N, C-alpha and C positions, 0 to 999 in steps of 0.2 A: 812261622808260616813261610813257605818257600816263595821265591820270586815268581815261580811259574803260576802259583795260585793267586797272587796279588795283581799280576799284570793283566791288563785287559787283552783279550784275544783280538788281534787285528784281522779283519775280514778283507781279503783282497777284492778289489773292484776290477772287473775285466774292462777291456776297451769298449766292448759292445754295451755294457751297462753304463759306462761313463758317457758314451755317445747318446744313449737313450735319455739319460738324465739331462744332458745339455739340450737335447731336442725338446723335451717337455718344458724346460725352463725358458727356452726361446719362444716356444708356442704360447706360454702364459705371459711372458714379460713384453713381447713385441707389441701386442695391442695396447698395453698400458703405456709403453714408451710413445707410441704414435699419438695416443690420446693426450698425454701430458704435454709433449712437445708441440703438437698441433694447436693447442690453445694459445701459443705465443706467435703463431704465424698469421699471415694474411691469406686470403682465399687463393691468390695467385701462387704463393709458395706451396700451398697444399696440393695444388694441381700439378705443379712442375716438379716438386721435390718433396713427396709425402713422407719419406723416411729420413731425410737429412735434417740437420739442425737449422733453425731459422736464421735469416740474415741479421736480424736485430731482435733481441728479446723484449718484445713489447708487452706491457701489462694492460693494454687498453681493453682487450676482450674480457679479462678477469674483472677489471675495474667497472666496466659497464654492467656486468652481471651482478656484482656485489652491490653496486650503487643503485641498481634497479629495485623498485619496491616489492616486486613479486618474489625475488629469490629468498629473502629471509622468511617470508610466509611459507613458501614451499618447503624450505629446509626445516622450519619449525613443525609443520604438519607431518613431515616424514619422521622426524624425531619422536613426536608424540605417538604416532601410529606404531612405529617399530618398538619403542620402549614399553608401551602398554601391552603390545602383543607378546613381547618377551616375558614380561612379568606374569601375565595371565597363563601363558603356555607352561612356563616353569612351575608355577604354583599348582595348576590343575593336573598336569601330567605327573608331577612328583607325588601328589596325594593319591592319584589313581594307582600308580605303580606301587607305592607303599602298601596300599590296601591289598592289591593282588599278590604281593610277595609275602607279607608278614601277617595278614589276617586271613584266617580260614573261613570261607563261606561257600555256600553252594553255588556252583556255576562260575567260579572265578577263572577256571581254565578256558571255558567257552567265551567268557567276557574278554580275556586277553587275546584269544584268537579273533574275536570280532574287531577289536581295535587294530590288530595286525592287518586285517582285510582292508582297513581304511587307507593303507599305503597304496592300494591299487587305484584310488580315485583322486586324481589331482583336482584342483579347483576349476580348471577349464572344463571338465566333464559335467560340472553341475552349475555352470554360471547362470543358466536360465532359471532353475529353481531357486538359487540364491537371490537372484534379482527380484523374483516375484515375492519371496519371503520378506526381503528387506522392504519392499514396497508396501506390503500388507502391515508391517509393524512400524512404518514411518521412519525408517533409518536410511533412506536414500539421501544422498548429498550430505552425509554425516560421517565423521571420522569413525564413529562406532560401527557404521555399516561396512567399513573396511577391516576394522580390528577383529570383530567377532567371527566373521568367516575365516580369517587367517588363523585365529586361535583354533577353531574347530578342525580345520584341515591340517593343522600342524600337530595335533595331539597324538595321532597314531605313531609317528616317527619318534616324538619325544617320549612317549610312554615306553616304546620298545627299548630306547637307550636307558631310561631310568630303571626299568625292570631288570635288565642285565646287570646294571651296577649295584642295585639294592640286593640282588640275590647273592652277591659276593661279600657283602658286609658281614662281620662276625655275628653269628646268631647268639653268641653268649651275651653280647651287650643288650640285645632285645630281651632275652630271658631274665637277665639280672634286673633290668628296669621294670619288668612285669612283677618280679618278686618283690621289688621295692614299692609296689602299688602305683607305679607310674602309668598313666593312661596312654592309649595309642596316640592321641594327639600330642601329648608331651614327648613321647618317644620320637615321633616324626619331627617335631620342631627343635627339640633340644639335643637329640642324639644323632638321628639319621641325617638331617640336613647339614649340620656343621661338618660331617664327614664326607659330604657329597659335592664339595666345591668343584672338583674336576668335571663331573658330569653336568653340573649346573652351568659351568662356563661353556661346555661343549654344546649343550642344547641352546643356550643363550646366543652363542655366535651363529649357529646355523639358522635359528629363528630370526635373529636380527637381520642377517644378510638377505634371507628370503623375503622378509617383509620390506626391507629397505629398497630392494630392486623390483618389487611387485608392480606390474603395469596393468594387467588385464582387469583385476578386481577394482582398483581405483578408477580405471577408465569407464567401467560399466556403472559404478556406484556414484561417483562424484560428477557433478555438473557445474558447480560454481568454482570460479578461479580462486576464491578465497579459501577453498578446501583442498586445492590441488596438492598432491605430493610431487616430489621432484621428477619422477619419470613422466608425469603428465606435463610438467613445465617445459619439457623439451619441445613440445608442439609449437611454442611461440617462436622458435627459430626455424621452423619448417613451413614454408609456404607452398602454394599450389604448383609453382614453377621453379622454385629455387630453395636452397637450404643454406643458412649461414653457418657453414661448417666450423670456422674458427671459434665462434661463440658457443656453438653446441659442444665442441670438444673441451672448451674452457669450463662449461657447466658440468660436464661429465667429470672433469678433474676435481672440481670443488666438491662434488657430491660423492665421489669415490673415497675421498679422504676419511670421512667418519667411519665408513665400513671397514676400511683397511686398518685404521687406528684401533677400532674395537677388536679386530682380529688379532693384531699384534699384542695388545694388552692381555688377551686371554689365551694366547697360543700355547703357553707352557702347561695349561690345564687340559688342552684339547686331546692330546695323545693319551694322557692318563685316563681321561673320561671315556674315550672310544675303546680302549683296551681293558677297562676296568672289569668287564664281565666276560672277557675273551678266554681266560684261563680258569679252569675249575681246579682249585688247589686243595 
């Protein structure tokens, strides 16, 4: 084999492309930098030097938040809501996508189109009907009142990703399993799902981050502080006439860490999951 076929082709990057990449990176990283560094500052330093480093790296803001009784409760509620939302979304959307791709039944094309239409309706457009429905079934001020609507509104996007990925799996595996008298449930659980780790990680990351940062639905649904998620917990640092910005930024830093960590753990699967159904080979 010649050296030309084994060497990777180097794609040149123009100055304009490099400048665009640096601009996007600065646009993304600057708010994170201000948030993290701002948690170590005093209110006076934030007003006079918002982008500079603090004069002294004080941990008092972080200590007061971690030592407060409400922070562990808010963090635990957010973890419960996000984890259960991810588990239910992945399970239900993967089962629906598997049925629409590998099981022939009347109307499956129309059903797939119906789920795709769901992408046009975010939760904000239906917040009043959702509130009335949760009130009627006694799920207000309950974590399930946040979890179930998030799962319902996240299914459309998740099914779209799973359908594209499942359509590219080798059909010979499905046919061989059917010839060996393996049922569809066994094919789904023992063959398809083990091969779908990239798309599971992709859907899981998107669902987790969306649920973790959700504010409107918990705001409308939850009324007891013992049920608050972390976005609602920010209200305790915001008064009618002033805001404790250092403690608020410290809270944001502490609550961003789980989402960023979850993304970093699954990042190697995300590109493979998003591009799994992009090429028809």
